[in-house]
C-alpha positions in Angstrom: 165.1 112.7 43.1 162.6 114.1 40.7 161.4 110.5 39.8 161.2 109.6 43.4 159.0 112.7 44.1 156.8 111.8 41.2 156.6 108.4 42.3 155.9 109.4 45.8 153.2 111.8 44.7 151.6 109.2 42.5 151.4 106.9 45.3 149.9 109.6 47.5 147.2 110.3 45.0 146.5 106.7 44.6 146.2 106.3 48.4 143.8 109.1 48.5 141.7 107.7 45.7 141.5 104.4 47.4 140.6 105.8 50.8 137.9 108.1 49.0 136.4 104.8 47.4 136.5 103.0 50.7 135.0 105.7 52.8 131.4 104.9 51.9 132.0 101.2 52.7 133.5 102.0 56.1 130.6 104.5 57.1 128.1 101.9 58.1 130.7 100.1 60.2 131.5 103.2 61.9 127.9 104.1 62.5 127.4 100.4 63.9 130.3 100.8 66.2 128.9 104.1 67.5 125.5 102.8 68.0 126.8 99.8 69.8 128.4 102.1 72.4 125.9 104.8 72.6 123.5 104.8 75.5 120.2 103.0 75.4 117.8 105.8 76.0 114.6 105.4 78.3 111.9 108.0 78.0 109.9 108.6 81.2 106.8 110.3 81.5 105.8 111.0 85.2 103.5 113.5 86.8 105.9 114.8 89.2 103.7 117.7 90.0 100.0 118.1 90.0 97.3 116.0 91.6 99.2 112.7 91.6 102.5 114.0 92.6 103.1 112.2 95.8 102.5 108.9 94.2 104.5 109.7 91.2 107.6 111.1 92.9 107.8 107.7 94.8 107.4 105.9 91.5 110.2 108.0 90.0 112.4 107.2 92.9 112.1 103.6 92.3 112.7 104.2 88.6 116.0 106.0 89.0 117.3 103.4 91.5 116.7 100.5 89.1 118.4 102.6 86.4 121.3 103.1 88.8 121.7 99.4 89.6 121.6 98.3 86.0 124.3 100.8 85.1 126.4 99.7 88.0 126.1 96.2 86.7 127.3 97.3 83.5 124.3 98.4 81.7 122.7 96.3 78.9 124.5 94.7 76.1 127.6 96.8 77.2 125.6 100.0 76.9 124.6 102.4 79.8 121.0 103.4 80.2 120.1 107.1 80.0 116.9 108.4 81.2 115.1 111.4 79.7 112.4 112.4 82.2 109.4 114.8 81.3 107.0 116.1 84.1 103.4 115.8 82.7 101.9 117.6 85.7 99.0 115.0 85.5 97.7 116.7 82.4 96.9 114.2 79.5 97.8 116.8 76.8 101.2 117.3 78.4 101.8 113.6 78.5 100.9 113.1 74.8 103.3 116.1 73.7 106.1 114.9 75.9 105.7 111.3 74.6 106.0 112.6 71.0 109.0 114.7 71.8 110.7 111.7 73.4 110.1 109.4 70.5 110.7 111.8 67.5 113.1 114.4 68.9 115.0 112.4 71.5 114.6 108.9 69.6 114.2 107.0 72.9 114.4 103.3 72.7 111.5 102.8 74.9 108.6 104.8 77.0 108.0 104.2 80.6 104.9 105.6 81.9 102.9 107.8 82.0 102.1 107.2 85.8 98.3 107.3 85.8 95.6 105.6 83.5 94.1 109.0 82.3 97.5 110.0 80.8 98.5 106.4 79.6 95.3 106.1 77.4 96.0 109.0 74.8 99.8 107.9 74.5 99.2 104.4 73.6 98.4 105.0 69.9 101.3 107.2 69.5 103.9 104.8 70.9 102.4 101.8 69.0 102.7 103.9 65.8 106.3 104.5 66.5 106.8 100.9 67.2 108.6 101.3 70.6 108.3 99.3 73.7 106.1 101.1 76.4 106.2 99.9 80.1 102.9 101.7 81.3 102.1 102.5 84.8 98.4 102.8 84.7 96.0 100.3 86.2 92.8 100.4 84.1 92.1 97.1 82.4 91.5 98.5 79.0 94.9 100.1 78.6 96.4 96.7 77.7 95.5 95.0 74.6 98.2 92.9 72.8 96.4 93.1 69.5 95.6 96.9 69.4 98.7 98.0 71.4 101.3 95.1 70.8 104.3 96.9 72.3 102.7 98.0 75.7 103.4 96.0 78.9 102.0 96.8 82.5 104.4 97.2 85.4 101.9 96.8 88.1 98.5 95.0 88.8 95.5 95.9 86.6 92.5 97.6 88.3 90.3 94.6 87.8 92.3 92.8 90.3 91.8 95.6 92.8 88.0 95.5 92.1 87.7 91.7 92.4 89.5 91.4 95.8 87.7 94.6 97.2 84.3 93.3 95.9 85.0 89.9 97.6 86.0 91.5 100.8 82.9 93.9 100.7 80.5 90.9 100.2 82.2 88.1 102.2 84.5 89.9 104.7 82.2 93.0 105.5 79.1 91.3 104.7 77.8 94.4 103.0 75.7 94.7 99.8 74.3 98.4 99.6 77.3 100.0 98.0 77.8 103.7 97.2 80.7 104.6 94.8 82.3 107.9 94.9 84.8 108.7 92.4 86.4 111.6 90.9 85.9 112.7 87.2 89.3 112.1 86.1 89.8 109.4 83.2 90.7 106.9 85.8 87.7 107.8 88.0 85.3 107.4 85.1 86.8 104.1 83.8 87.0 102.9 87.5 83.2 103.5 88.1 82.3 101.2 85.0 84.7 98.4 86.0 83.8 98.1 89.6 80.1 98.2 88.7 80.7 95.4 86.3 82.3 93.3 89.2 79.4 94.2 91.5 76.8 93.3 88.8 78.6 89.9 88.3 77.8 89.3 92.1 74.2 90.4 91.8 74.7 93.7 93.4 73.6 97.2 92.0 75.0 100.3 93.7 72.5 102.4 95.6 74.4 105.6 94.7 77.0 106.7 92.4 79.0 109.8 91.4 81.8 111.0 89.5 82.5 114.3 91.4 85.1 117.0 90.3 88.4 116.1 91.4 89.2 119.6 92.8 85.8 119.9 94.6 86.7 121.1 98.2 83.9 119.7 100.1 82.3 116.4 99.7 79.6 116.6 102.3 76.7 116.6 99.6 78.0 113.4 98.2 78.4 111.6 101.6 74.9 112.8 102.6 73.4 111.5 99.4 75.1 108.1 99.8 73.7 107.8 103.3 70.2 109.0 102.4 70.4 106.3 99.7 70.8 103.6 102.3 74.4 102.8 101.7 76.0 100.6 104.2 79.6 100.5 102.5 81.4 103.3 100.5 83.7 102.4 97.5 86.4 105.2 96.7 88.3 105.1 93.6 90.7 108.2 93.1 94.4 108.4 92.6 94.2 112.0 94.1 95.2 112.0 97.9 93.5 115.2 98.4 90.2 113.9 96.9 90.5 110.7 99.0 91.1 112.9 102.1 88.2 115.2 101.5 85.6 112.3 101.1 87.0 110.9 104.4 86.8 114.1 106.2 83.3 114.6 105.1 82.3 111.2 106.4 83.9 111.6 109.6 82.4 115.2 110.1 78.7 113.6 109.5 79.5 111.1 112.3 78.9 108.2 109.7 81.2 105.5 110.4 80.6 103.5 107.3 83.2 101.1 106.2 85.1 102.5 103.1 86.9 100.4 100.5 89.4 102.6 98.6 92.2 102.6 96.1 95.7 101.8 97.5 96.5 105.5 97.3 94.4 105.7 100.6 97.2 103.9 102.4 99.6 106.8 102.0 100.6 108.8 104.9 99.9 111.7 102.8 96.1 111.0 103.1 96.3 110.7 106.9 98.2 114.1 107.1 95.3 116.0 105.1 92.6 114.3 107.5 91.0 116.7 110.0 91.2 113.8 112.5 93.4 110.8 112.1 90.6 108.8 113.6 88.8 109.2 110.1 91.4 106.8 108.7 89.8 104.0 110.8 87.3 101.5 109.2 89.0 102.1 105.8 90.2 99.2 103.8 92.2 98.8 100.5 93.5 96.2 98.2 97.3 96.2 98.7 100.3 94.0 97.9 101.8 90.9 99.3 105.1 92.7 99.2 104.0 95.3 101.8 101.9 92.8 104.2 103.5 92.0 107.6 103.8 88.3 108.7 102.8 87.3 112.3 106.0 88.7 113.7 105.7 92.1 112.1 108.3 91.6 109.3 108.1 92.4 105.7 108.9 90.0 102.8 112.7 89.5 102.5 112.9 91.2 98.9 110.9 94.0 100.1 113.3 94.4 103.2 116.3 94.2 100.9 115.1 97.1 98.9 114.4 99.3 101.9 117.7 98.4 103.6 119.7 99.2 100.5 118.3 102.7 100.1 117.6 103.3 103.9 119.2 106.6 103.9 117.0 107.9 100.9 113.5 106.2 101.1 112.3 108.4 103.9 110.7 111.3 101.8 108.9 108.5 99.7 107.6 106.2 102.4 104.4 108.4 102.7 103.4 107.1 99.2 103.7 103.5 100.2 106.4 100.9 99.6 104.5 99.5 96.6 104.8 102.8 94.6 108.7 102.8 94.9 108.7 99.2 93.9 106.2 100.0 90.9 108.6 102.6 89.6 111.5 100.1 90.1 109.8 97.6 87.7 109.7 99.7 84.7 113.7 99.6 83.9 113.9 96.0 85.2 110.9 94.7 83.0 112.5 96.3 80.1 116.0 95.2 81.0 114.8 91.6 81.3 113.5 91.7 77.7 116.7 93.3 76.3 118.9 90.8 77.9 117.0 87.9 76.5 116.6 89.5 73.2 120.2 90.4 72.8 119.2 93.6 71.2 116.9 96.6 71.7 115.0 96.0 68.6 111.3 96.5 69.6 109.9 93.4 68.0 112.7 91.1 69.6 112.3 92.7 72.9 108.5 92.2 72.8 108.9 88.5 71.8 111.5 88.0 74.6 109.1 89.5 77.3 106.4 87.3 76.0 108.6 84.1 76.4 110.4 84.7 79.8 108.8 82.2 82.3 109.0 84.7 85.2 110.6 88.1 86.0 111.1 88.1 89.7 111.0 91.6 91.2 110.6 92.9 94.8 107.1 94.0 93.7 106.2 90.4 92.8 106.6 88.0 89.9 105.6 89.0 86.4 104.7 86.6 83.7 103.9 87.9 80.2 102.7 85.9 77.0 101.7 86.8 73.6 98.1 87.1 74.8 98.8 88.5 78.3 100.7 91.7 78.7 99.4 92.3 82.2 101.6 89.7 83.8 100.8 90.3 87.7 99.3 87.4 89.5 96.0 87.6 91.3 97.5 86.2 94.6 99.8 89.2 94.8 96.7 91.2 96.1 95.8 91.3 99.8 93.2 93.5 101.5 94.7 95.7 104.3 93.5 98.1 106.9 94.6 101.9 106.1 95.2 102.6 109.8 97.5 99.7 110.4 100.5 101.2 108.8 103.8 100.3 110.8 106.9 102.4 110.8 108.6 99.9 108.6 106.1 100.8 105.9 104.1 97.4 106.1 100.5 96.9 106.8 98.3 94.3 108.6 95.9 92.2 106.5 92.3 93.6 107.1 90.3 91.7 109.7 87.2 89.6 108.8 84.2 91.6 109.6 86.0 94.9 109.4 86.3 97.7 112.2 90.0 97.9 111.6 
């Protein structure tokens, strides 16, 4: 019995020694197994409050629905997606702070957003240094640079496409050349001023009046009168703030100046119409929009757009005021990232980047995207269509802008 106990004890000590020696070898395998089943974390910086909240809330709705669809389908690589959302309140300093928090405290696998260009710009260097994929929701052309910011991809059109189709409609559709530009003084407003002037200059046109007014300025009458006194026969208006857009249109209407206005797609939002002193001030206003929201001759939306709206018909109501395109824009963010992860077979940043650059086409309700090593914009020019702001139908679609205007 004593021998048996001693023998048994020796075996126990030996087993413990073997287990202790094997533990360091087993730990990497255990960590690997845990990582393989842990959620894939998506950081999302979105201005749910502040000047751009109407648009951003619709973007967030689309983002969350895409996330839900991916998880309902089994996630990615057998792992669920987890969103960690931060409200930047449209403040660039908050956007940077939250981006750092998500990257370094929450260790997210990618960053979605921010949701306007003025916030995106200061975050790009931070995300690039952290070597994470960033799917940006800002339109200013300069935000995308595959050399300077190799891991940033755009989930919407670039602003240059807005300006190109808008200037073409101004000169060829409306046949106007005396352009006034009234923008806000946000980062986007300043960059948009430079960009639209560049497109106009290429067409041989110099604006007769230009201003970057304070985004919170309560009365835009002075700017409207200065534009009229300068001889303008068309106004370009580029601001993501629905309040700013409405104040300019109100001043134009109250001065009885029915000059055509070419404006950013935010002007299509019902929120703008609700802020107008008279809904009639929404007339003779045009915007570059998206093929995904343009009605055909029978008043029908494109099939992919209609399918999205039908799927979420009980939920989309509060977000329709921002426009269909805003919801679809947010939907793009997880879907574009998911396409890259599936192709790469990993969440490794470099592998996902290379995968996104090699996928022939990512088909989404917003439209097709095609990225390459030298092009991280991806959205085609023919995805843009000019529409009349006051042609909004109950189904959320718009009619194409008429030749000669007066829509």
